[in-house]
DORO-917958 format. One record per residue (C-alpha): residue number from 0; residue in three letters; chain; x negated, z, y. Coordinates in steps of 0.02 Angstrom, whole numbers. Each point is the difference from the previous one (the first is absolute). Example, Ala and Ser with C-alpha at 12.3 -4.5 7.8 and 13.67 -1.06 7.14 Angstrom:
<recs>
+-------+-------+-------+--------+--------+--------+
: volum : fitor : kollo :      x :      z :      y :
+-------+-------+-------+--------+--------+--------+
:     0 :   ala :     A :   -615 :    390 :   -225 :
:     1 :   ser :     A :    -69 :    -33 :    172 :
+-------+-------+-------+--------+--------+--------+
</recs>
This chain:
<recs>
+-------+-------+-------+--------+--------+--------+
: volum : fitor : kollo :      x :      z :      y :
+-------+-------+-------+--------+--------+--------+
:     0 :   met :     A :   -237 :   3577 :    589 :
:     1 :   ser :     A :   -126 :     80 :    113 :
:     2 :   asp :     A :     22 :    176 :     67 :
:     3 :   cys :     A :     60 :    -67 :    168 :
:     4 :   asp :     A :    143 :    -89 :    -92 :
:     5 :   glu :     A :     66 :    158 :    -79 :
:     6 :   leu :     A :    136 :    114 :     67 :
:     7 :   ser :     A :    -45 :    178 :     40 :
:     8 :   pro :     A :     99 :    126 :   -103 :
:     9 :   glu :     A :     82 :     64 :    160 :
:    10 :   leu :     A :     58 :   -172 :     54 :
:    11 :   arg :     A :     62 :    -41 :   -175 :
:    12 :   ala :     A :    100 :    162 :     -5 :
:    13 :   his :     A :     82 :    -30 :    169 :
:    14 :   leu :     A :     42 :   -182 :    -38 :
:    15 :   ser :     A :     71 :     46 :   -170 :
:    16 :   gln :     A :    110 :    135 :     76 :
:    17 :   leu :     A :     66 :   -111 :    140 :
:    18 :   leu :     A :     40 :   -146 :   -116 :
:    19 :   ala :     A :     99 :    116 :   -115 :
:    20 :   phe :     A :    132 :     27 :    134 :
:    21 :   asp :     A :    137 :   -132 :      1 :
:    22 :   thr :     A :     18 :    -18 :    188 :
:    23 :   thr :     A :     94 :   -165 :     -1 :
:    24 :   ser :     A :     86 :     -6 :    168 :
:    25 :   arg :     A :    172 :     33 :    -77 :
:    26 :   glu :     A :    -66 :    164 :    -71 :
:    27 :   ser :     A :    -51 :    163 :     83 :
:    28 :   asn :     A :   -183 :     25 :     43 :
:    29 :   leu :     A :     12 :    189 :     17 :
:    30 :   ala :     A :    -91 :     41 :   -163 :
:    31 :   leu :     A :   -150 :   -103 :     57 :
:    32 :   ile :     A :      5 :     76 :    175 :
:    33 :   asp :     A :      8 :    176 :    -73 :
:    34 :   ser :     A :   -148 :    -39 :   -112 :
:    35 :   ile :     A :   -105 :    -62 :    146 :
:    36 :   ala :     A :     56 :    147 :    108 :
:    37 :   asp :     A :    -53 :    125 :   -134 :
:    38 :   tyr :     A :   -172 :    -81 :     -9 :
:    39 :   leu :     A :    -22 :      0 :    189 :
:    40 :   glu :     A :     55 :    180 :     17 :
:    41 :   lys :     A :   -127 :     53 :   -133 :
:    42 :   leu :     A :   -131 :    -80 :    113 :
:    43 :   gly :     A :     65 :    103 :    145 :
:    44 :   ile :     A :     87 :   -147 :     86 :
:    45 :   gly :     A :    171 :     34 :     76 :
:    46 :   val :     A :    138 :   -125 :    -41 :
:    47 :   thr :     A :    154 :    -59 :     93 :
:    48 :   arg :     A :    140 :    -90 :    -91 :
:    49 :   val :     A :    113 :   -115 :    100 :
:    50 :   tyr :     A :    157 :    -28 :   -105 :
:    51 :   asn :     A :    131 :   -135 :     -1 :
:    52 :   gln :     A :    177 :     50 :     46 :
:    53 :   glu :     A :     49 :     33 :   -181 :
:    54 :   arg :     A :   -161 :     97 :    -31 :
:    55 :   thr :     A :    -31 :   -107 :   -155 :
:    56 :   lys :     A :   -162 :    -74 :     69 :
:    57 :   ala :     A :   -136 :     57 :    117 :
:    58 :   asn :     A :   -149 :    -57 :    100 :
:    59 :   leu :     A :   -153 :    112 :     -6 :
:    60 :   tyr :     A :   -106 :     37 :    153 :
:    61 :   ala :     A :   -156 :    108 :      3 :
:    62 :   arg :     A :   -151 :     26 :    111 :
:    63 :   leu :     A :   -166 :     90 :    -13 :
:    64 :   gly :     A :   -146 :     27 :    113 :
:    65 :   pro :     A :     -6 :     61 :    180 :
:    66 :   ala :     A :    154 :     16 :    109 :
:    67 :   gly :     A :     43 :   -126 :    133 :
:    68 :   asn :     A :     47 :   -181 :     21 :
:    69 :   gly :     A :    -91 :   -147 :    -78 :
:    70 :   gly :     A :    -83 :    -27 :   -165 :
:    71 :   val :     A :     35 :   -118 :   -143 :
:    72 :   met :     A :    156 :    -14 :   -107 :
:    73 :   leu :     A :      0 :    -65 :   -179 :
:    74 :   ser :     A :    169 :    -72 :    -44 :
:    75 :   gly :     A :     88 :    -69 :   -152 :
:    76 :   his :     A :    171 :    -15 :    -79 :
:    77 :   thr :     A :     50 :     90 :   -159 :
:    78 :   asp :     A :    138 :   -117 :    -61 :
:    79 :   val :     A :    -23 :   -148 :   -116 :
:    80 :   val :     A :    101 :   -155 :    -45 :
:    81 :   pro :     A :    105 :     -7 :   -161 :
:    82 :   val :     A :    -66 :    -55 :   -168 :
:    83 :   asp :     A :    171 :    -63 :    -56 :
:    84 :   gly :     A :     -7 :   -168 :    -89 :
:    85 :   gln :     A :   -189 :     -5 :     -1 :
:    86 :   asn :     A :    -97 :    -24 :   -162 :
:    87 :   trp :     A :   -133 :    137 :      2 :
:    88 :   ser :     A :   -132 :     11 :   -136 :
:    89 :   val :     A :    -36 :    181 :     46 :
:    90 :   glu :     A :    107 :    149 :     48 :
:    91 :   pro :     A :     34 :    -26 :    187 :
:    92 :   phe :     A :     10 :    185 :     46 :
:    93 :   gln :     A :   -161 :     50 :    -86 :
:    94 :   leu :     A :   -182 :    -36 :     39 :
:    95 :   thr :     A :    -78 :   -126 :   -119 :
:    96 :   glu :     A :   -185 :    -43 :     20 :
:    97 :   arg :     A :    -63 :   -163 :    -70 :
:    98 :   asp :     A :   -146 :   -114 :     43 :
:    99 :   gly :     A :    -38 :     85 :    166 :
:   100 :   lys :     A :    182 :     -2 :     56 :
:   101 :   cys :     A :    126 :    139 :     24 :
:   102 :   tyr :     A :    177 :    -54 :    -46 :
:   103 :   gly :     A :    165 :     77 :     53 :
:   104 :   arg :     A :    142 :    -27 :    122 :
:   105 :   gly :     A :    -67 :     40 :    173 :
:   106 :   ser :     A :   -183 :     -2 :    -53 :
:   107 :   ala :     A :    -35 :   -132 :    133 :
:   108 :   asp :     A :    151 :     27 :    113 :
:   109 :   met :     A :    -49 :    133 :     42 :
:   110 :   lys :     A :    -31 :    154 :   -105 :
:   111 :   gly :     A :   -180 :    -52 :    -28 :
:   112 :   phe :     A :    -36 :     35 :    183 :
:   113 :   leu :     A :     98 :    163 :     -3 :
:   114 :   ala :     A :   -102 :     56 :   -151 :
:   115 :   cys :     A :   -160 :    -39 :     96 :
:   116 :   val :     A :     58 :    102 :    149 :
:   117 :   leu :     A :     43 :    149 :   -110 :
:   118 :   thr :     A :   -169 :    -14 :    -88 :
:   119 :   ala :     A :    -93 :     -5 :    166 :
:   120 :   leu :     A :     90 :    147 :     79 :
:   121 :   pro :     A :   -115 :    138 :    -64 :
:   122 :   ser :     A :   -143 :    -86 :     93 :
:   123 :   phe :     A :    100 :      1 :    162 :
:   124 :   val :     A :     49 :    182 :    -27 :
:   125 :   gly :     A :   -181 :     48 :    -27 :
:   126 :   ala :     A :    -64 :    -97 :    150 :
:   127 :   asn :     A :    -18 :     63 :    178 :
:   128 :   leu :     A :    121 :   -126 :     75 :
:   129 :   arg :     A :    -15 :    -41 :    185 :
:   130 :   met :     A :    177 :    -72 :      4 :
:   131 :   pro :     A :    156 :     22 :   -105 :
:   132 :   leu :     A :     43 :    -98 :   -156 :
:   133 :   his :     A :    185 :    -39 :    -19 :
:   134 :   leu :     A :     93 :    -50 :   -158 :
:   135 :   ala :     A :    164 :    -96 :      3 :
:   136 :   phe :     A :     85 :    -44 :   -164 :
:   137 :   ser :     A :    171 :    -83 :     15 :
:   138 :   tyr :     A :    151 :    -49 :   -104 :
:   139 :   asp :     A :    102 :   -162 :     -8 :
:   140 :   glu :     A :   -131 :   -117 :     72 :
:   141 :   glu :     A :     42 :   -131 :   -130 :
:   142 :   val :     A :    180 :    -15 :     60 :
:   143 :   gly :     A :    -35 :    -28 :    184 :
:   144 :   cys :     A :   -118 :    137 :     62 :
:   145 :   leu :     A :    149 :    118 :      8 :
:   146 :   gly :     A :    -75 :    171 :    -34 :
:   147 :   val :     A :   -149 :     -8 :    116 :
:   148 :   arg :     A :    111 :     -7 :    155 :
:   149 :   ser :     A :     39 :    186 :     -7 :
:   150 :   leu :     A :   -185 :     33 :    -29 :
:   151 :   val :     A :    -43 :   -104 :    153 :
:   152 :   ala :     A :    126 :    100 :    100 :
:   153 :   his :     A :    -84 :    160 :    -61 :
:   154 :   leu :     A :   -170 :    -65 :     56 :
:   155 :   lys :     A :     64 :    -56 :    170 :
:   156 :   ala :     A :     72 :    173 :     30 :
:   157 :   ser :     A :   -162 :     86 :    -50 :
:   158 :   val :     A :   -128 :     61 :    127 :
:   159 :   glu :     A :   -135 :    -45 :   -127 :
:   160 :   lys :     A :     27 :   -185 :    -30 :
:   161 :   pro :     A :   -137 :   -103 :    -87 :
:   162 :   ala :     A :    -90 :   -134 :     98 :
:   163 :   met :     A :    -36 :   -117 :   -146 :
:   164 :   cys :     A :     81 :    -43 :   -165 :
:   165 :   ile :     A :    -62 :    -86 :   -158 :
:   166 :   ile :     A :    138 :    -61 :   -115 :
:   167 :   gly :     A :    -68 :    -23 :   -175 :
:   168 :   glu :     A :    107 :   -147 :    -55 :
:   169 :   pro :     A :    -89 :   -114 :   -125 :
:   170 :   thr :     A :   -112 :   -118 :    100 :
:   171 :   ser :     A :   -145 :    -12 :   -123 :
:   172 :   met :     A :    -88 :    119 :    120 :
:   173 :   gln :     A :      2 :   -131 :    138 :
:   174 :   pro :     A :     41 :     73 :    171 :
:   175 :   val :     A :    165 :    -72 :     63 :
:   176 :   tyr :     A :     54 :     -1 :    181 :
:   177 :   gly :     A :    167 :    -89 :     -8 :
:   178 :   his :     A :    158 :    -52 :    -90 :
:   179 :   lys :     A :    169 :    -71 :     47 :
:   180 :   gly :     A :    156 :     99 :     38 :
:   181 :   lys :     A :    158 :    -15 :   -104 :
:   182 :   val :     A :    188 :     10 :     24 :
:   183 :   gly :     A :    118 :     -3 :   -149 :
:   184 :   met :     A :    182 :    -41 :     40 :
:   185 :   arg :     A :    161 :    -15 :   -100 :
:   186 :   cys :     A :    141 :   -116 :     52 :
:   187 :   lys :     A :    177 :     38 :    -62 :
:   188 :   val :     A :    126 :   -141 :      9 :
:   189 :   his :     A :    182 :     56 :    -18 :
:   190 :   gly :     A :    113 :   -147 :    -37 :
:   191 :   his :     A :    179 :    -11 :    -65 :
:   192 :   ala :     A :     42 :    -29 :   -183 :
:   193 :   cys :     A :    132 :   -116 :    -69 :
:   194 :   his :     A :     27 :   -111 :   -151 :
:   195 :   ser :     A :   -125 :   -142 :      2 :
:   196 :   ala :     A :    144 :   -125 :    -14 :
:   197 :   tyr :     A :     43 :     50 :    178 :
:   198 :   ala :     A :   -179 :     12 :     62 :
:   199 :   pro :     A :     39 :    -45 :    182 :
:   200 :   asn :     A :    106 :    158 :     12 :
:   201 :   gly :     A :   -152 :    107 :    -36 :
:   202 :   val :     A :   -164 :     38 :     87 :
:   203 :   asn :     A :   -141 :    -40 :   -121 :
:   204 :   ala :     A :   -129 :    138 :     26 :
:   205 :   ile :     A :   -132 :    -92 :   -101 :
:   206 :   glu :     A :     16 :   -159 :    101 :
:   207 :   tyr :     A :    -18 :     94 :    164 :
:   208 :   ala :     A :   -148 :     96 :    -71 :
:   209 :   ala :     A :    -77 :   -169 :    -43 :
:   210 :   lys :     A :     20 :    -56 :    181 :
:   211 :   leu :     A :    -91 :    157 :     55 :
:   212 :   ile :     A :   -139 :    -27 :   -126 :
:   213 :   gly :     A :    -19 :   -176 :     65 :
:   214 :   lys :     A :    -16 :     74 :    175 :
:   215 :   ile :     A :   -137 :    116 :    -64 :
:   216 :   thr :     A :    -97 :   -151 :    -65 :
:   217 :   glu :     A :     23 :    -82 :    170 :
:   218 :   leu :     A :    -60 :    155 :     95 :
:   219 :   ala :     A :   -154 :     12 :   -111 :
:   220 :   glu :     A :    -67 :   -169 :     56 :
:   221 :   pro :     A :    -50 :     40 :    180 :
:   222 :   leu :     A :    -91 :    156 :    -60 :
:   223 :   lys :     A :   -130 :   -114 :    -77 :
:   224 :   thr :     A :    -55 :    -60 :    172 :
:   225 :   gln :     A :    -61 :    173 :     53 :
:   226 :   cys :     A :   -158 :     27 :   -102 :
:   227 :   asp :     A :   -132 :    133 :    -19 :
:   228 :   glu :     A :   -134 :    -59 :   -121 :
:   229 :   arg :     A :    -53 :    177 :    -38 :
:   230 :   phe :     A :    154 :     14 :   -112 :
:   231 :   asp :     A :     54 :    -90 :   -160 :
:   232 :   pro :     A :    115 :    -90 :     24 :
:   233 :   pro :     A :    -48 :    -13 :    184 :
:   234 :   tyr :     A :    180 :      6 :     64 :
:   235 :   ser :     A :    154 :    110 :    -15 :
:   236 :   thr :     A :    115 :    -35 :   -148 :
:   237 :   leu :     A :    187 :     18 :    -25 :
:   238 :   gln :     A :     83 :    -18 :   -170 :
:   239 :   thr :     A :    152 :     47 :   -106 :
:   240 :   gly :     A :    -42 :     99 :   -156 :
:   241 :   val :     A :    163 :     58 :    -83 :
:   242 :   ile :     A :    180 :    -64 :      0 :
:   243 :   gln :     A :    158 :     67 :    -85 :
:   244 :   gly :     A :    178 :    -60 :     13 :
:   245 :   gly :     A :    158 :    -61 :    -84 :
:   246 :   ser :     A :     97 :     64 :   -151 :
:   247 :   ala :     A :     76 :   -152 :    -88 :
:   248 :   leu :     A :     -7 :   -189 :     17 :
:   249 :   asn :     A :    186 :    -13 :     34 :
:   250 :   ile :     A :     -1 :    129 :    141 :
:   251 :   val :     A :    -58 :    -39 :    176 :
:   252 :   pro :     A :   -135 :    134 :     21 :
:   253 :   gln :     A :     48 :    143 :    113 :
:   254 :   tyr :     A :   -175 :     74 :     18 :
:   255 :   cys :     A :   -180 :    -55 :      0 :
:   256 :   gln :     A :   -157 :     91 :     53 :
:   257 :   phe :     A :   -181 :    -53 :     11 :
:   258 :   asp :     A :   -163 :     84 :     48 :
:   259 :   met :     A :   -132 :    -79 :    110 :
:   260 :   glu :     A :   -168 :     53 :     66 :
:   261 :   met :     A :   -113 :    -47 :    143 :
:   262 :   arg :     A :   -187 :     33 :     -6 :
:   263 :   tyr :     A :    -61 :    -22 :    176 :
:   264 :   leu :     A :   -165 :    -10 :     92 :
:   265 :   pro :     A :    -55 :    134 :    122 :
:   266 :   lys :     A :     66 :    -36 :    176 :
:   267 :   thr :     A :    148 :    -95 :    -74 :
:   268 :   asp :     A :    174 :     60 :     48 :
:   269 :   ala :     A :     96 :     -2 :   -165 :
:   270 :   ser :     A :    160 :     54 :     88 :
:   271 :   lys :     A :     16 :   -171 :     84 :
:   272 :   thr :     A :     13 :    -88 :   -167 :
:   273 :   phe :     A :    129 :    121 :    -70 :
:   274 :   ser :     A :     96 :     -5 :    164 :
:   275 :   ala :     A :     13 :   -189 :    -14 :
:   276 :   leu :     A :     66 :     16 :   -178 :
:   277 :   gln :     A :    128 :    130 :     51 :
:   278 :   gln :     A :     56 :   -104 :    149 :
:   279 :   tyr :     A :     30 :   -146 :   -118 :
:   280 :   ala :     A :     96 :    111 :   -121 :
:   281 :   his :     A :    111 :     85 :    128 :
:   282 :   his :     A :     28 :   -139 :    126 :
:   283 :   ser :     A :     -1 :   -157 :   -107 :
:   284 :   leu :     A :     53 :     47 :   -176 :
:   285 :   gln :     A :    108 :    155 :     18 :
:   286 :   pro :     A :    129 :    -82 :    116 :
:   287 :   leu :     A :     24 :   -139 :   -128 :
:   288 :   met :     A :     22 :    128 :   -139 :
:   289 :   gln :     A :    127 :     99 :    100 :
:   290 :   gln :     A :    104 :   -155 :     35 :
:   291 :   val :     A :     45 :     10 :   -185 :
:   292 :   his :     A :      8 :    188 :    -18 :
:   293 :   glu :     A :    -27 :    131 :    135 :
:   294 :   ser :     A :    -90 :    122 :   -115 :
:   295 :   ala :     A :   -142 :   -121 :    -39 :
:   296 :   arg :     A :   -165 :     51 :     78 :
:   297 :   val :     A :   -189 :      4 :    -14 :
:   298 :   glu :     A :   -100 :    163 :      4 :
:   299 :   phe :     A :   -187 :     35 :      4 :
:   300 :   glu :     A :    -90 :    154 :    -65 :
:   301 :   gln :     A :   -185 :     37 :     21 :
:   302 :   leu :     A :    -75 :     52 :   -166 :
:   303 :   ser :     A :   -178 :     40 :     53 :
:   304 :   ala :     A :   -127 :    -31 :    135 :
:   305 :   tyr :     A :   -178 :     41 :     43 :
:   306 :   pro :     A :   -110 :    -61 :    143 :
:   307 :   pro :     A :   -156 :   -108 :    -16 :
:   308 :   leu :     A :   -175 :     71 :     12 :
:   309 :   leu :     A :   -137 :    -74 :    107 :
:   310 :   thr :     A :   -149 :    112 :     35 :
:   311 :   asp :     A :   -151 :    -63 :     95 :
:   312 :   pro :     A :   -133 :    -41 :   -132 :
:   313 :   gln :     A :   -132 :     22 :    134 :
:   314 :   ser :     A :     54 :    178 :     40 :
:   315 :   glu :     A :   -111 :    151 :    -24 :
:   316 :   phe :     A :    113 :     59 :   -142 :
:   317 :   ala :     A :    -18 :   -168 :    -88 :
:   318 :   asn :     A :   -188 :     10 :     17 :
:   319 :   trp :     A :      0 :    172 :    -79 :
:   320 :   leu :     A :    112 :    -54 :   -144 :
:   321 :   ser :     A :   -115 :   -147 :    -37 :
:   322 :   gln :     A :   -142 :    126 :    -18 :
:   323 :   trp :     A :     99 :    122 :   -108 :
:   324 :   ser :     A :     62 :   -139 :   -115 :
:   325 :   asp :     A :   -165 :    -96 :      5 :
:   326 :   asn :     A :    100 :   -156 :     41 :
:   327 :   ala :     A :      7 :    -89 :    168 :
:   328 :   glu :     A :    110 :   -144 :    -60 :
:   329 :   phe :     A :    164 :     45 :     85 :
:   330 :   gly :     A :    159 :    -96 :    -39 :
:   331 :   thr :     A :    190 :      4 :     -7 :
:   332 :   val :     A :    120 :     19 :   -146 :
:   333 :   ala :     A :    165 :    -85 :    -41 :
:   334 :   phe :     A :     88 :    159 :    -54 :
:   335 :   gly :     A :     62 :    135 :    117 :
:   336 :   thr :     A :    -51 :    181 :     20 :
:   337 :   glu :     A :     51 :    155 :     97 :
:   338 :   gly :     A :   -143 :    -38 :    120 :
:   339 :   gly :     A :    107 :    -74 :    138 :
:   340 :   leu :     A :    104 :    159 :      9 :
:   341 :   phe :     A :   -155 :    108 :     19 :
:   342 :   asp :     A :    -69 :   -121 :    129 :
:   343 :   glu :     A :    162 :     11 :    101 :
:   344 :   ala :     A :    -22 :    190 :     -2 :
:   345 :   gly :     A :   -169 :    -20 :     86 :
:   346 :   ile :     A :   -108 :     20 :   -156 :
:   347 :   ala :     A :   -128 :   -140 :    -19 :
:   348 :   thr :     A :     23 :    -66 :   -177 :
:   349 :   leu :     A :   -100 :   -106 :   -122 :
:   350 :   val :     A :     30 :    -35 :   -185 :
:   351 :   cys :     A :   -132 :     14 :   -136 :
:   352 :   gly :     A :     22 :     52 :   -180 :
:   353 :   pro :     A :    -47 :    -31 :   -182 :
:   354 :   gly :     A :     78 :   -134 :   -108 :
:   355 :   ser :     A :     89 :   -162 :     38 :
:   356 :   met :     A :    183 :    -41 :     33 :
:   357 :   glu :     A :    -29 :   -141 :   -123 :
:   358 :   gln :     A :     23 :    135 :   -132 :
:   359 :   gly :     A :    133 :     99 :     94 :
:   360 :   his :     A :    184 :    -12 :    -49 :
:   361 :   lys :     A :    -43 :    -86 :   -166 :
:   362 :   ala :     A :     -1 :     49 :   -182 :
:   363 :   asp :     A :   -165 :     80 :    -52 :
:   364 :   glu :     A :    -43 :     46 :    180 :
:   365 :   phe :     A :   -179 :     61 :     12 :
:   366 :   val :     A :   -139 :     52 :    117 :
:   367 :   ser :     A :   -181 :    -22 :    -50 :
:   368 :   val :     A :   -118 :    146 :    -19 :
:   369 :   thr :     A :   -119 :    -89 :    119 :
:   370 :   gln :     A :    133 :     -6 :    136 :
:   371 :   leu :     A :     41 :    185 :    -21 :
:   372 :   asn :     A :   -184 :     46 :     14 :
:   373 :   arg :     A :    -18 :   -107 :    157 :
:   374 :   ser :     A :    148 :     95 :     72 :
:   375 :   met :     A :    -84 :    164 :    -43 :
:   376 :   ala :     A :   -158 :    -60 :     88 :
:   377 :   met :     A :    101 :    -40 :    156 :
:   378 :   leu :     A :     78 :    173 :      1 :
:   379 :   asn :     A :   -169 :     83 :    -27 :
:   380 :   asn :     A :    -71 :   -100 :    147 :
:   381 :   leu :     A :    150 :     51 :    106 :
:   382 :   cys :     A :    -28 :    183 :    -45 :
:   383 :   gln :     A :   -183 :    -10 :     53 :
:   384 :   trp :     A :     49 :    -87 :    165 :
:   385 :   met :     A :    129 :    135 :     37 :
:   386 :   ser :     A :   -120 :    142 :    -38 :
:   387 :   ile :     A :   -119 :     94 :    114 :
:   388 :   asp :     A :   -178 :    -17 :    -64 :
+-------+-------+-------+--------+--------+--------+
</recs>
């Protein structure tokens, strides 16, 4: 390996420390947040924690540089997906370096970027910044962009809101201007149980759930006619992912639930699709169910949602990011980010970070040393652009 393909000791130390925290979304992230906060405070950077209701998790917000509105925000999530059931050849919550790759859960998605930001901070602190630098590190992104919402509310209420945001999700350092939005929904079908020998006296929750799933397949078809070739696939999608129901073969099932999701293009109204499904459930199916038993019903519960992102790739911000990242090949990604929420808050947002989602969420997740060093180069270019000569 050449010198340019080696990690600096500072970057290695930060990445190693971040990977050592098990911040799977079901766990607390407070130990990691406290570690980052201690580091920032030693650099003279004030920190704000925005906690969840139970105070078991927190977002971290910080800013440095001159007072006032504007500036650039660097954003990333601190949580990672589980390693349960995956066959890892290395310890997932420990940095392992091998053949120019850095292994560990979250190395690509997205603690590699966070480590780069922490490594670059002394340069920003030592620079004569002409605009503020903001840091926004969130919790529970992997389970529906849940934590960042309170952080967005904090930013919207601030008199010193950033003008631009770079989210360091793994894009192989390609600038990204767009992704689809997502809605996750759970349907609960309450039937009426009886012995299967007298099946007509019961309300079969699984059978009615199947009718609803068939309706979902039907509603997905017209979505394919509204295309935007900038995305892959180029249309909105609707699918059922999980189903549970029944207790025994000789009992008409009393309950069935299933989870569905819609990933929709910008400018698509996802509520119309879900409204059509709910109308079918409540006006076509539920009356038939209640003819057999009055307690039978269908309920819907939203599990998660985040808006799409679509930033103008010809904007001044996009032009600057192409210079900082040394990459003018803008594109879109299939996965979602917190970008749409920042954009809705009036903060122009683009996505660009080290590593690839091809490695994210898998056993032996890794980010290459080359990608991390390209991220460091982008942050160094950003620091120079933000500084007064």
